[in-house]
N, C-alpha and C positions, 0 to 999 in steps of 0.2 A: 255114409261114414266119411268123416274128414281124415285123410291119411296124413301120417307124419312124414314130412319130406326129408330125405336123408342125402347128404353129400359124402362120398367116400374120398379120403385123401390118403393115398399110399403110392409109393413109387414102384411097387411090384404089380404088374398086370394080372398075374395069376391070383394074387390076393384079392384085388378089386373084383375080379370076375367071380371068385368064389363067394365073396361077401354079398355081391349083388344078387346072385342066385339064391342065397340063403334068405336075404331080407325081403326080396320081392315075392316070396311065397306067402308072407304074412299079409293078411287082408288090410291091416291098418298101417302098413309101411310101404314107402315107395322111394327107391333110389332114383333121384332126379339128376344126378351128375357125378362125375368122377374127376379127380385131379391127381397129378403125379408128384407134386411137392407143395410146400407151404405157400409159396407165392401164387402158384396156379390155383390153390385152394381159396385164397383170398379173392382172386378174380372171379372164381365160380360162385362164391358166396354173394358177391355184389351183383352178379348176373341172375342167379337162380333163387336166392333167398330161402335156403333150406331151414328147417327147424332144428335139425341135429347134424353136426359135422363129426363123422367118425375119423379121427385124426391119428395117423402114425406119428412117431416122434423122429426117428432117424431117417432123414430124406436129404437129397442133394438140393442145392440152390438156396432153399430156406427150409429149416427143420420145423418140426411140428410145434416145438416149444415157442419159437419166435412167432410162428403163424398164429398160435393160440393167443399169445399176448396181444398181437395186433387185432385179432378178431374181437377179443373181449373189450378192446378200446373203441374200435370203429364199427363193429357189428354185434352188439351185445345180445341181439335176439337169436343169433346163430350159436346154439349151445354146443360146446365141444365135449366129445367123449374120446378120451385117449385110448387107443387100441394098439398095443405095442408088445414087442418081445421082451422089453426091459422090466424084469421083476426086481426093481432096484429102488431103494429108499430115496436116493437123490432125485432120480427122474420123477418118482411119485410126488414128492413134496413140491418140486419145482414146477411140474405141470399144473398142480392145483393152484400154486401161487400165480401162475401165468393166466389162470382163469378157467381151466377145464372144470366141467361139472361132474365128470366121472373118469374113472381109470380102471381098465381091465387089461389083462394080458391076452395075447393071441393063443395061449394055451387054454383059455376058458372055453366052455361049451357054447355052441351056437345059441342055445336057449338063453344063456346068461347075457349074451350080447343083445338079443332081442329085448329082454327084460330091462337091461340098462338103458337102451334107447328110449323105451316107453317111459321109464322113470324120469329120465332127464327132460323129455318133452313135456312131462306133466309138472315140471318145475321143481323136481327133487334132485338130490345129488346121489350118484351111485358109485360106490367103491367096491371093487371085488373083495369079498369077505376075507380072503387069505391075505390081502394087502392092507385092509382097513385096520388090522390089528396094530399097524405101525403108529396110527394116530393114538390109539389107546395106550400102547406101550410108552409113547413119548409123554402123554399126559400123566400117566402114573409115575414115570421116572421124574418128571418135573415136580410132582407133588411130594415124592419121597425125598428128593434131593434138595427141596426148598429148606432154607435154614430152620431147624427145629425151634430155634430160639426166637423166631419171629414174634414180636410183641403184639398183644391184642390191639394196640392202638395203630398198628400198621394199616393204613388205608389204601395201600397200593400193592395188592397181592400179585399183580402181574409183573411187577418189576419195572414198568415203563416210567415210573416217576423219577428214576435215577437218570433218565436221559433228558437232554435239553431239547427244545423245540426243533432246532436244526438237526439234531441227531435222530429225532423221530422221523423227520422228513427223509433223511438219508436211508434209515432202516426200512421205511415203507417202500421206497424205490428199489432198494436192494432186493427186498422180498418179492417184488414184482418182476424180478429177473432183468432189471436194467443194468447195463454195464457202467463202469466208473465214468467213462467219457459222457455217456448219456445222462447220468445223474448230474455231472458237472454242468452240462449244457442247460438242463432243466432248472437247476438251482442258482445258476450264475456264479459257480465256483470253479476253481481250478481242479483238475484231476488229483493233484497232490493233496489239496484240502479235503476232498471227498475221501481219499484214502486214509487221511488222519482221523476223520470222523468215524470211518468204519473200524479202525483200530481201537478208538476209544469206546465205541459201542460194544465191541466184542470183549474188551477188558472189563467194562462195567457189568456186563451181563454174564461174564464167565463163559462165553461161547468161543468156538475155535474154528468155525468154517462158515462159508456162505450158506451152506445147506442148513446148518443149525440156526442161522439168522432167519431163514425162510420159515422153518418150523416154529421158531419162537413167535414170529409175527402172526402165524396162523393160530397158534394156541391162545395168544392174548387178544385176538380179534382186531389187531392192527390192520390186517387185510381181511376182506370178507370174501368167503367162497360162495356165498349164496347169490 
C-alpha cells in the first residue's frame, strides 16, 4: 500500500507530537516530517516532498497563510490542509484564496482530520461542514442581493464585466493575498495607483473590505480553488 506522506507544520511541540501519534496509527498515512513555522515548512517540503501539508495559521517568523501562498506557487503538488484554532470567516476565505485545499479547526475530531487528509490526497477539497456553510451562505446572499431588475439580456451575471482588464488583474492579486506593494511590483504600478484601483473595484462591486473581495473572487471563479 502506498502511504500518504504528511508534513506537520505547527509551532507547538505538543500539538505536533499528538498529531504524529494520531496519524501514524493509520496504515495508509505516514508523518515524514515536522516544521515549527511557515518558512521551516517550505524548506521541509522542498526536502521531503510530502503529499499533504497540515498547516497551522498563526505561527512566528512566517505564518501559515503566507507559507500556503508560497507553496501553492512553488510546490503545487504539496497540498495544504489548514488545521487551526481560528473558526473565523476571514481566515477561512483567505486560506482558501492562498491555495489551501482544506480547512478544519483543532476542535474537530481526529477521525475528521484523517478523513480530510485522505480526501485532499485523492484530489478533492475538504471543508469542515460547520464552516462550509459560509460558502453556501455567501452564495445565497449574493443571489438574493443581486439586483432583482437584472435584465434578461445581461450576459455578465458575475459582475466582472464592470471591471477593466487592469482592475481584474488587481482583484485577482488581492484575492491571492498579495499586499499593495507586491501588486504594484508585479504590475509595474505605484502603490498609490494600486490603491486607487482597489477603491474603484470596491465601489463598482459594492464591496467594503479585502475579505469581501476575496470571497467575490472565489464565487465568480476568478481564482480557482481546485
